C-alpha positions as CSV (number, residue, x, y, z in Angstrom):
1,X,85.0,109.1,90.2
2,X,85.4,105.3,90.7
3,X,83.8,105.4,94.2
4,X,80.8,107.6,93.3
5,X,80.3,105.6,90.1
6,X,80.1,102.3,92.0
7,X,77.6,103.9,94.4
8,X,75.3,105.2,91.6
9,X,75.6,101.8,89.8
10,X,74.6,99.9,92.9
11,X,71.6,102.2,93.5
12,X,70.6,101.8,89.9
13,X,70.9,98.1,90.0
14,X,68.7,97.8,93.0
15,X,66.1,100.1,91.5
16,X,66.2,98.1,88.3
17,X,65.5,94.9,90.4
18,X,62.6,96.6,92.0
19,X,61.3,97.8,88.6
20,X,61.6,94.3,87.2
21,X,59.3,93.1,90.0
22,X,56.8,95.8,89.2
23,X,56.7,94.9,85.5
24,X,55.9,91.3,86.5
25,X,52.9,92.3,88.7
26,X,49.6,92.1,86.8
27,X,47.8,94.0,89.5
28,X,50.2,97.0,89.6
29,X,48.3,99.8,88.0
30,X,49.3,103.1,89.7
31,X,47.6,106.2,88.4
32,X,50.5,108.4,89.2
33,X,52.2,109.4,85.9
34,X,55.6,109.2,87.5
35,X,55.4,105.6,88.6
36,X,53.3,103.8,85.9
37,X,55.0,100.8,84.4
38,X,55.6,102.8,81.2
39,X,57.0,105.7,83.1
40,X,59.4,103.5,85.2
41,X,60.7,101.8,82.1
42,X,61.4,105.1,80.4
43,X,63.0,106.4,83.7
44,X,65.4,103.4,83.7
45,X,66.5,104.4,80.1
46,X,67.1,107.9,81.4
47,X,69.2,106.6,84.3
48,X,71.3,104.6,81.9
49,X,71.7,107.6,79.6
50,X,72.8,109.9,82.4
51,X,75.3,107.4,83.7
52,X,76.6,106.9,80.2
53,X,77.2,110.6,79.7
54,X,79.2,110.8,83.0
55,X,81.4,108.0,81.8
56,X,81.9,109.4,78.3
57,X,82.7,112.9,79.5
58,X,85.2,111.7,82.1
59,X,87.3,109.8,79.6
60,X,88.8,112.9,78.0
61,X,89.3,114.4,81.5
62,X,91.1,111.3,82.6
63,X,93.2,111.1,79.5
64,X,94.5,114.7,80.0
65,X,95.0,114.1,83.7
66,X,97.1,111.1,82.9
67,X,99.1,113.0,80.3
68,X,99.7,115.8,82.8
69,X,100.8,113.7,85.8
70,X,103.5,112.1,83.8
71,X,105.0,115.5,83.0
72,X,104.7,116.8,86.5
73,X,105.4,114.3,89.3
74,X,107.7,111.4,89.7
75,X,106.1,108.0,89.1
76,X,108.8,105.6,90.3
77,X,111.4,105.4,87.5
78,X,109.1,105.7,84.5
79,X,109.4,109.4,83.8
80,X,112.9,110.8,84.6
81,X,112.3,114.0,82.7
82,X,109.2,115.1,84.6
83,X,109.2,118.6,86.2
84,X,109.8,117.2,89.8
85,X,112.8,115.3,88.6
86,X,114.2,118.3,86.7
87,X,113.8,120.6,89.7
88,X,115.7,118.1,91.8
89,X,118.4,118.0,89.2
90,X,118.6,121.7,89.1
91,X,118.8,121.8,92.9
92,X,121.7,119.4,92.8
93,X,123.5,121.3,90.1
94,X,123.1,124.6,91.8
95,X,124.3,123.3,95.2
96,X,127.4,122.0,93.4
97,X,128.4,124.9,91.1
98,X,126.6,127.7,92.9
99,X,126.9,126.6,96.5
100,X,125.3,129.1,99.0
101,X,123.9,131.3,96.2
102,X,120.4,132.7,96.4
103,X,119.4,130.6,93.4
104,X,120.6,127.4,95.1
105,X,118.8,128.1,98.3
106,X,115.6,129.2,96.6
107,X,115.4,126.2,94.3
108,X,116.2,123.8,97.2
109,X,113.3,125.5,99.1
110,X,111.0,125.0,96.2
111,X,111.9,121.3,95.9
112,X,111.1,120.9,99.6
113,X,107.7,122.3,99.0
114,X,107.1,119.8,96.2
115,X,108.6,117.0,98.4
116,X,107.6,118.0,101.9
117,X,108.5,115.9,104.9
118,X,105.8,115.8,107.5
119,X,105.7,114.7,111.1
120,X,103.8,111.6,111.6
121,X,100.4,111.8,113.3
122,X,100.7,111.4,117.0
123,X,99.2,108.0,118.0
124,X,95.7,108.4,119.4
125,X,95.0,111.8,117.8
126,X,92.0,112.1,115.4
127,X,92.4,111.7,111.6
128,X,93.6,114.9,110.0
129,X,95.8,115.8,112.9
130,X,98.9,115.4,110.7
131,X,99.8,117.8,107.9
132,X,98.9,117.2,104.3
133,X,101.2,117.8,101.3
134,X,99.3,120.9,100.0
135,X,102.2,122.2,98.0
136,X,102.3,119.1,95.8
137,X,99.4,120.0,93.6
138,X,98.8,120.8,89.9
139,X,97.6,124.3,90.8
140,X,100.8,125.2,92.5
141,X,103.3,123.3,90.4
142,X,103.3,125.8,87.5
143,X,104.1,128.6,89.9
144,X,107.0,126.5,91.3
145,X,108.3,125.9,87.8
146,X,108.1,129.6,86.9
147,X,110.1,130.6,90.0
148,X,112.8,128.0,89.2
149,X,113.1,129.3,85.7
150,X,113.3,132.9,87.0
151,X,116.2,131.9,89.3
152,X,118.2,130.0,86.7
153,X,117.6,132.7,84.1
154,X,119.1,135.3,86.4
155,X,122.3,133.4,86.5
156,X,122.9,134.1,82.8
157,X,125.6,132.2,80.8
158,X,127.1,130.9,84.0
159,X,124.2,128.5,84.3
160,X,125.3,125.6,82.2
161,X,124.0,122.2,83.6
162,X,125.3,119.0,82.0
163,X,121.8,117.7,81.5
164,X,120.1,119.5,78.5
165,X,116.7,118.9,80.1
166,X,117.6,121.4,82.8
167,X,118.4,124.3,80.5
168,X,116.2,127.5,80.7
169,X,114.7,126.8,77.3
170,X,113.8,123.2,77.9
171,X,112.4,124.0,81.4
172,X,110.3,126.8,79.9
173,X,109.0,124.4,77.2
174,X,107.9,121.8,79.8
175,X,106.3,124.4,82.2
176,X,104.4,125.9,79.3
177,X,103.2,122.4,78.3
178,X,102.0,121.8,81.9
179,X,100.3,125.2,82.0
180,X,98.4,124.3,78.8
181,X,97.5,120.9,80.2
182,X,96.0,122.6,83.3
183,X,93.8,124.6,81.0
184,X,92.9,121.6,78.9
185,X,91.8,119.6,82.0
186,X,89.8,122.6,83.3
187,X,87.9,122.9,79.9
188,X,87.1,119.2,79.8
189,X,85.9,119.3,83.4
190,X,83.0,121.5,82.4
191,X,81.0,118.9,80.5
192,X,81.9,116.3,83.1
193,X,80.6,118.5,85.9
194,X,77.4,119.2,84.0
195,X,76.9,115.5,83.4
196,X,77.4,114.8,87.1
197,X,74.9,117.4,88.1
198,X,72.4,116.0,85.6
199,X,72.9,112.5,87.0
200,X,72.6,113.7,90.6
201,X,69.2,115.3,89.7
202,X,67.9,112.1,88.1
203,X,68.9,110.1,91.2
204,X,68.1,112.6,94.0
205,X,66.1,115.4,92.5
206,X,62.4,116.2,92.9
207,X,61.5,113.8,90.2
208,X,64.4,111.5,90.8
209,X,64.9,107.9,91.8
210,X,64.5,108.5,95.6
211,X,61.3,110.4,95.1
212,X,59.9,107.7,92.9
213,X,60.8,105.0,95.4
214,X,58.8,106.8,98.0
215,X,55.8,107.1,95.7
216,X,56.0,103.4,94.7
217,X,56.2,102.4,98.4
218,X,53.1,104.6,99.2
219,X,51.2,103.0,96.4
220,X,52.2,99.4,97.4
221,X,51.3,100.1,101.0
222,X,47.7,100.6,99.7
223,X,47.5,96.9,98.8
224,X,45.8,94.5,101.2
225,X,48.2,94.0,104.2
226,X,49.7,97.5,103.8
227,X,53.4,97.5,104.5
228,X,53.2,93.7,105.2
229,X,51.8,93.0,101.8
230,X,54.0,90.8,99.6
231,X,54.4,93.5,97.0
232,X,55.6,96.1,99.5
233,X,58.0,93.7,101.2
234,X,59.5,92.3,97.9
235,X,60.0,95.8,96.5
236,X,61.5,97.1,99.7
237,X,64.0,94.1,99.8
238,X,64.9,94.7,96.2
239,X,65.7,98.4,96.8
240,X,67.8,97.4,99.8
241,X,69.6,94.8,97.8
242,X,68.5,92.0,100.1
């Protein structure tokens, strides 16, 4: 979001600079309803509104994502009871008290998927030639948690870890919380996605910023001197950020 936001903000700032020039030109009187001084001023307000909606709809998404990541993956030493840490603890416990068991092997295998070790990219090979940690994702983590719970549940009363966070009940509670957070994030992504599409249209759509820039340049090229006229050059430089 941050990168795209900066890109849109930069484009809007340059367009605003160009619009400021237009408002200062007494001889600017385009007859095209999309690029009159009044229409451009109103369009700037629409740009600001669309950008603002993207920001406001992202805030609840970001909040839920932050809440989720703390419960799922290890963030240095700040969240020792996250799911990743708990699965590591279960793996250690099983390899100690249930050495060689199916459960021990299975949970250790799941942990390796969450914490994969990949070969380094061979020097000189193109980007992407290495492997990516696809298993370490929020879409797969709930499934990993469910499988760990299934394995430790099957051990029955013999499964008695010293850390209460690793019990079947507490593991189930955490995995259910993460499952719900996945749903919450997905729900909040809907309005955010709609806001992004609406903003994309006002920047790049048929009546968007790019189209209006083209129309403005065509009009300015009709002044004496054409594309070498002061108005055309000044507006072009403003749009480029010169």
